[in-house]
C-alpha positions in Angstrom: 29.9 -8.6 13.2 28.3 -5.9 15.4 25.6 -3.6 14.1 27.9 -0.6 14.6 30.5 -2.2 12.3 27.8 -2.5 9.7 27.2 1.2 9.8 30.4 1.7 7.6 28.7 0.0 4.7 24.9 0.1 5.1 24.1 1.6 1.7 24.9 -1.5 -0.4 22.7 -3.6 1.8 19.9 -1.1 1.6 20.1 -0.9 -2.2 19.9 -4.7 -2.3 16.7 -4.7 -0.2 15.2 -1.9 -2.2 15.0 -4.1 -5.2 12.5 -6.5 -3.6 10.8 -3.7 -1.7 10.2 -1.8 -4.9 8.8 -5.0 -6.6 6.2 -5.8 -3.9 5.0 -2.2 -3.7 4.7 -2.0 -7.5 2.6 -5.2 -7.2 0.2 -3.4 -4.8 -0.8 -1.0 -7.5 0.1 -2.6 -10.8 -3.2 -4.5 -10.9 -5.2 -1.4 -10.8 -4.7 -0.6 -14.4 -5.2 -4.2 -15.4 -8.5 -4.7 -13.5 -10.8 -4.0 -16.4 -8.8 -6.4 -18.7 -8.6 -9.1 -16.0 -12.4 -8.8 -15.4 -13.1 -9.1 -19.1 -10.8 -12.1 -19.4 -11.6 -14.1 -16.2 -15.0 -12.7 -15.0 -16.9 -11.6 -18.2 -20.3 -12.9 -17.2 -21.0 -10.8 -14.1 -21.3 -7.0 -13.7 -20.3 -6.7 -10.1 -17.0 -5.0 -9.4 -16.5 -6.7 -6.1 -15.3 -9.9 -7.7 -12.3 -8.5 -9.5 -11.4 -6.2 -6.6 -10.7 -9.3 -4.6 -7.6 -9.7 -6.8 -6.2 -6.7 -5.0 -7.9 -7.2 -1.6 -6.7 -10.9 -1.3 -3.1 -9.7 -1.8 -3.4 -6.9 0.7 -5.2 -8.9 3.3 -2.6 -11.7 3.2 0.0 -9.0 3.2 -1.4 -7.2 6.2 -2.3 -10.0 8.6 1.2 -11.5 9.1 3.2 -8.3 9.3 2.9 -8.0 13.1 4.7 -11.3 13.5 7.1 -11.2 10.5 8.8 -8.2 11.9 9.4 -10.2 15.1 10.6 -13.1 13.0 13.3 -10.8 11.6 14.4 -9.9 15.1 14.5 -13.6 16.1 16.0 -15.3 13.1 17.7 -12.3 11.4 16.2 -9.9 8.9 18.3 -11.3 6.0 17.0 -14.8 6.4 13.4 -13.8 6.7 13.7 -11.4 3.7 15.1 -14.2 1.5 12.4 -16.6 2.4 9.7 -14.0 1.6 11.4 -13.1 -1.7 11.4 -16.7 -2.8 7.7 -17.2 -1.9 6.8 -13.9 -3.7 8.7 -14.8 -6.9 7.3 -18.3 -7.1 3.7 -17.2 -6.5 4.1 -14.5 -9.2 4.6 -17.4 -11.6 1.4 -19.0 -10.3 -0.5 -15.7 -10.8 0.6 -15.4 -14.4 -0.4 -19.0 -15.1 -3.9 -18.7 -13.5 -6.8 -19.5 -15.8 -9.7 -18.5 -13.5 -10.5 -15.6 -11.3 -10.6 -17.8 -8.2 -7.2 -19.3 -9.0 -5.7 -15.8 -9.5 -7.1 -14.6 -6.2 -5.6 -17.6 -4.4 -2.2 -17.0 -6.0 -2.3 -13.3 -5.0 -3.0 -14.3 -1.4 0.2 -16.4 -1.4 2.0 -13.5 -3.0 0.9 -11.2 -0.3 2.2 -13.6 2.3 5.7 -13.5 0.7 5.5 -9.7 0.7 4.6 -9.7 4.4 7.9 -11.6 5.2 9.9 -9.0 3.2 8.6 -5.6 4.1 9.5 -5.1 7.8 13.0 -6.3 7.2 13.9 -3.2 5.0 12.9 -0.7 7.8 14.5 -2.9 10.5 17.9 -2.9 8.6 17.7 0.9 8.2 17.0 1.3 11.9 19.8 -1.1 13.0 22.6 -0.2 10.6 22.2 3.6 10.0 23.1 6.0 12.9 20.0 8.0 14.0 21.5 11.3 12.7 21.8 9.9 9.2 18.6 7.9 9.0 16.7 10.7 7.2 18.7 10.1 4.0 18.2 6.4 4.2 14.5 6.8 4.9 14.4 9.3 2.1 15.4 6.5 -0.3 12.9 4.2 1.3 10.2 6.8 1.0 11.2 7.6 -2.6 10.9 3.9 -3.4 7.5 3.6 -1.7 6.2 6.7 -3.5 7.6 5.9 -6.9 6.7 2.2 -6.8 3.0 2.9 -6.1 3.0 5.4 -8.9 5.0 3.4 -11.4 2.8 0.3 -10.9 -0.1 1.6 -13.1 2.4 2.8 -15.8 4.2 -0.6 -15.9 0.8 -2.4 -15.8 -0.5 -0.4 -18.8 2.6 -1.1 -20.9 2.6 -4.8 -20.1 -1.1 -5.3 -20.5 -1.2 -3.6 -23.9 2.0 -5.1 -25.1 2.0 -8.7 -23.8 -1.2 -9.4 -21.9 -2.3 -9.1 -18.2 -0.3 -12.2 -17.2 2.9 -10.3 -17.7 2.3 -7.9 -14.9 3.2 -11.0 -12.8 5.7 -12.8 -15.0 7.9 -9.7 -14.9 8.5 -10.3 -11.2 10.4 -13.5 -11.8 13.7 -12.0 -13.2 13.5 -9.1 -10.8 13.0 -11.5 -7.9 16.0 -13.6 -8.9 18.3 -10.5 -9.2 17.0 -9.2 -5.8 17.6 -12.6 -4.2 21.2 -12.8 -5.4 21.9 -9.1 -4.4 20.5 -9.6 -0.9 22.3 -12.9 -0.4 25.6 -11.1 -1.1 25.2 -7.6 0.3 22.9 -7.8 3.3 24.8 -8.5 6.5 23.7 -11.0 9.1 22.7 -8.9 12.1 22.5 -9.9 15.8 19.3 -11.7 16.7 17.1 -11.2 19.7 15.0 -13.9 21.3 11.2 -13.4 21.1 8.1 -15.3 22.2 5.3 -15.3 19.7 1.7 -14.5 20.6 -0.3 -17.1 18.7 -3.6 -15.9 20.2 -2.9 -12.4 19.1 -2.1 -13.5 15.6 -5.4 -15.3 15.3 -7.5 -12.5 16.8 -5.9 -9.8 14.6 -6.3 -12.0 11.4 -10.0 -12.8 12.1 -10.8 -9.2 13.0 -9.3 -7.9 9.8 -10.9 -10.5 7.5 -14.4 -9.9 9.0 -14.2 -6.1 8.6 -12.7 -6.2 5.0 -15.2 -8.9 3.9 -18.1 -7.0 5.2 -17.1 -3.7 3.6 -16.3 -5.3 0.2 -19.4 -7.5 0.0 -21.8 -5.0 1.5 -23.1 -3.5 -1.7 -23.4 -7.0 -3.3 -25.8 -8.1 -0.5 -27.6 -4.8 -0.2 -26.0 -4.0 3.2 -28.2 -6.6 4.8 -28.2 -7.4 8.5 -25.7 -10.3 8.1 -23.3 -7.9 6.5 -23.5 -5.4 9.3 -23.2 -8.2 11.8 -20.0 -9.3 10.1 -18.5 -5.9 10.3 -19.6 -5.5 13.9 -18.2 -8.9 14.8 -14.9 -7.8 13.3 -14.9 -4.6 15.4 -15.6 -6.7 18.6 -12.8 -9.2 17.8 -10.5 -6.2 17.2 -11.4 -4.8 20.6 -10.7 -8.2 22.1 -7.3 -8.2 20.4 -6.4 -4.8 21.9 -7.5 -5.9 25.3 -5.6 -9.2 25.0 -2.4 -7.3 24.0 -2.7 -5.0 27.0 -3.1 -7.9 29.4 -0.9 -10.6 28.0 1.9 -11.6 30.3 4.1 -13.0 27.6 5.6 -10.8 24.9 2.7 -9.0 23.1 2.4 -9.0 19.4 1.9 -5.2 19.5 3.9 -3.6 22.3 1.4 -0.9 23.2 4.1 1.0 25.0 5.5 2.1 21.6 2.3 4.2 21.2 3.3 6.4 24.2 5.6 8.1 21.7 3.4 10.8 20.1 5.4 10.7 16.9 5.0 6.9 16.5 1.3 7.1 17.2 0.7 10.1 14.9 2.8 8.6 12.1 0.8 5.3 12.3 -2.5 7.2 12.0 -1.2 9.2 9.1 0.3 6.2 7.2 -3.0 4.3 7.6 -4.8 7.1 5.9 -2.1 7.3 3.2 -2.4 3.6 2.5 -6.1 4.0 2.2 -5.8 6.9 -0.2 -3.1 5.4 -2.5 -5.0 2.2 -3.0 -8.5 3.8 -3.3 -7.6 6.6 -5.7 -6.4 4.3 -8.6 -9.5 2.2 -9.1 -12.1 4.9 -10.0 -9.6 6.8 -12.1 -8.6 3.8 -14.2 -12.2 2.6 -14.7 -13.1 6.2 -15.8 -10.2 6.6 -18.2 -10.6 3.1 -19.8 -14.3 2.4 -19.6 -15.8 5.8 -20.1 -13.1 7.7 -22.1 -11.9 4.7 -24.1 -8.2 5.0 -23.3 -6.0 1.9 -23.5 -4.3 0.7 -20.3 -1.0 2.2 -21.6 -2.5 5.6 -22.4 -4.3 5.9 -19.1 -1.2 4.9 -17.2 0.9 7.5 -19.1 -1.2 10.1 -17.4 0.5 9.1 -14.2 4.0 9.9 -15.4 4.3 13.3 -13.8 3.6 11.7 -10.4 6.4 9.1 -10.8 9.0 11.5 -12.2 8.4 14.4 -9.8 8.2 12.1 -6.7 11.3 10.2 -7.7 13.3 13.4 -8.1 12.1 15.2 -5.0 11.9 12.4 -2.4 15.6 11.9 -1.8 16.0 15.7 -1.5 13.3 15.8 1.1 15.0 12.9 3.0 18.3 14.8 3.3 16.5 18.0 4.5 14.5 16.0 7.0 17.5 15.3 9.3 17.7 19.1 9.9 14.1 20.3 10.2 10.8 19.6 11.9 9.1 16.8 9.9 6.0 18.9 9.6 7.8 21.4 7.5 7.9 18.8 4.7 5.0 16.6 5.6 2.2 19.2 5.9 2.8 20.8 2.5 3.2 17.4 1.0 -0.2 16.1 2.3 -1.8 19.4 1.2 -0.6 18.8 -2.3 -1.9 15.3 -2.3 -5.3 16.5 -1.1 -5.3 19.2 -3.6 -4.5 16.8 -6.5 -7.3 14.4 -5.5 -10.0 17.1 -5.2 -8.7 18.4 -8.6 -9.5 15.0 -10.0 -13.0 15.2 -8.5 -13.5 18.4 -10.4 -12.3 17.3 -13.8 -13.5 13.7 -14.1 -16.2 14.1 -16.8 -16.5 13.4 -20.5 -15.8 17.0 -21.6 -12.3 17.5 -20.0 -9.4 17.3 -22.4 -7.2 14.2 -21.6 -4.0 16.3 -21.2 -5.6 18.2 -18.3 -5.3 15.0 -16.2 -1.5 15.5 -16.2 -1.8 18.6 -14.0 -3.3 17.0 -10.8 -0.9 14.1 -11.5 2.1 16.5 -11.2 0.7 18.0 -8.0 0.4 14.5 -6.5 4.0 13.9 -7.4 5.1 16.9 -5.4 2.9 15.7 -2.5 4.2 12.1 -2.5 7.8 13.3 -2.3 7.0 15.0 1.0 4.9 12.2 2.4 6.5 8.8 2.5 10.0 9.5 3.8 9.1 12.0 6.5 6.4 9.7 7.9 8.6 6.6 8.1 11.6 8.5 9.6 9.4 10.1 12.2 7.8 6.7 13.2 11.1 4.8 13.6 13.6 7.4 14.8 13.4 6.5 18.5 13.0 2.7 18.1 15.7 0.7 20.1 17.4 -2.1 18.1 15.5 -4.8 20.0 12.2 -3.3 19.0 13.2 -2.4 15.4 11.4 -5.4 13.9 8.3 -5.0 16.0 8.1 -1.3 15.3 8.6 -1.7 11.6 6.0 -4.5 11.6 3.4 -2.3 13.3 4.1 0.6 11.0 3.9 -1.5 7.8 0.8 -3.3 9.2 -0.9 0.0 9.8 -0.1 1.1 6.2 -1.3 -2.1 4.8 -4.5 -2.2 6.9 -5.3 1.3 5.5 -4.7 -0.1 2.0 -6.8 -3.2 2.3 -9.7 -1.2 3.9 -9.3 1.4 1.2 -9.5 -1.3 -1.5 -12.7 -2.8 0.1 -14.3 0.6 0.8 -13.7 2.1 -2.6 -15.2 -0.9 -4.3 -18.3 -0.7 -2.2 -18.6 3.1 -2.6 -18.0 2.9 -6.3 -20.7 0.3 -6.7 -23.1 2.5 -4.7 -22.3 5.6 -6.8 -23.0 3.6 -10.0 -26.3 2.5 -8.6 -27.2 6.0 -7.6 -26.2 7.6 -10.9 -27.4 4.8 -13.1 -30.6 3.3 -11.6 -30.7 -0.4 -12.3 -27.0 -0.4 -13.3 -26.3 -3.8 -11.9 -26.1 -4.4 -15.6 -23.8 -1.5 -16.3 -20.8 -2.3 -18.6 -18.2 -1.5 -16.0 -15.8 -4.1 -17.2 -15.7 -2.7 -20.7 -12.7 -0.9 -22.2 -12.3 1.0 -25.5 -15.0 3.6 -24.9 -17.9 1.3 -25.8 -20.4 2.9 -23.4 -23.2 4.9 -25.0 -23.0 8.7 -24.4 -25.6 9.1 -21.6 -24.3 6.0 -19.9 -20.7 7.3 -20.1 -21.8 10.6 -18.6 -23.5 8.9 -15.6 -20.6 6.5 -15.1 -18.2 9.5 -15.1 -20.2 11.2 -12.4 -20.1 8.1 -10.3 -16.3 7.9 -10.6 -15.9 11.5 -9.7 -18.0 11.1 -6.6 -16.0 8.0 -5.7 -12.8 10.0 -5.8 -14.1 12.1 -3.0 -13.5 9.1 -0.6 -9.6 9.0 -0.9 -9.5 12.8 -1.0 -11.2 12.9 2.4 -9.0 10.1 3.7 -5.8 12.1 3.1 -7.3 15.0 5.1 -7.2 12.6 8.1 -3.4 12.1 7.5 -3.0 15.8 7.4 -4.7 16.2 10.7 -2.5 13.6 12.3 0.6 15.2 10.9 -0.1 18.4 12.7 0.4 16.7 16.0 3.9 15.4 15.2 7.0 17.1 16.7 10.7 17.2 16.0 12.7 14.7 18.1 15.2 16.3 20.3 18.8 15.0 20.1 18.7 13.4 23.5 15.6 11.5 22.6 17.0 9.7 19.6 18.3 6.2 20.6 21.3 4.7 18.9 
């Protein structure tokens, strides 16, 4: 069956893939609302936030590193086959996560879960690129973008309900029935597309993985080790290895892991910069907000997650509309206002995170973020992939998703380090601060200082989204003759 024949029925295949894609993106953020509870259950004897943040960072790191090659695996062996393998790994490792009885065991299970997610994610964008005609990809990417936006917002809400109702283990157990349904749907509805031979750059895989681990480990553990010389050496070594990776990719005679020629397209380059900043922001914003609401204000996981409802609802309603409009307008018409709304919502949080603000006020920046998310995910993904030829669909999707996930994993590490430093600055000697507590058990002066630290931490993701806004200003609308079928 040719790819053009599949264009007559691409929507059922996309909907089948969306089930698994939604699940893995929810899992990126669902842990954020459960972090205080997981820390209390599995790491009650220490007061350092870095330990529990590894539950998120291990997932994101194992997710990000293989993405460059899993996109190529989809091109080589078929996106359907690779997707199904990844979904099986993800679902089984979710069971392992829920059964974990130690923090170390949970972190290990989350790493395997991230590996399964890495196999799945590039295949969704590759199927869109290869089965939808270029002139109609905006609507498909609008659904993809809506899924990405809503999933990262629904995660905290689902996490709160499950943690309060059944226990933290159920944020992982819930993936099992969803994974089974998604597997059956993809098996039946996703077509087998033409494969393309590829050679795999093993050296590039090793260099990229080592570079990312060294940078993330250094950022996340820096505060714990007082930003000592070995920590800075670790980060510097990661940067050096990353530079070696880029040089190796430019000079390799075999097929490179990252075809640098794709970055000659201004839209592809700009969209990758922007999505890295978006990934950073989305991951980094949840941690200080949830710790503030639960540890300082005493909200339950469910109550704190309910404050995110405006984001989920508004983004879910508006994102498909933005996708349909995108096929007819310059992407910046939707993207720039969307990013401005996200930046505005985050700086709004900075202004109101304190003990005196009424809880209902937190619904307002949440609504503004929902508007912004609707104009952010779909336009970026459509702009990045619109000109990719079928042979490079997997590679391009892999690079784009790798960039997003790199932003997320660095955001997770950076916000943990920055949050710990703000706690130390606002609460001298606060290595013993009760940061893992919930239920409003902090004394008044401690809660005030802790709230100030969380507000200052929120400035970090707010500044990151400004980087995405700057990159979006350099995008341009693709001319009809530039769009490759």
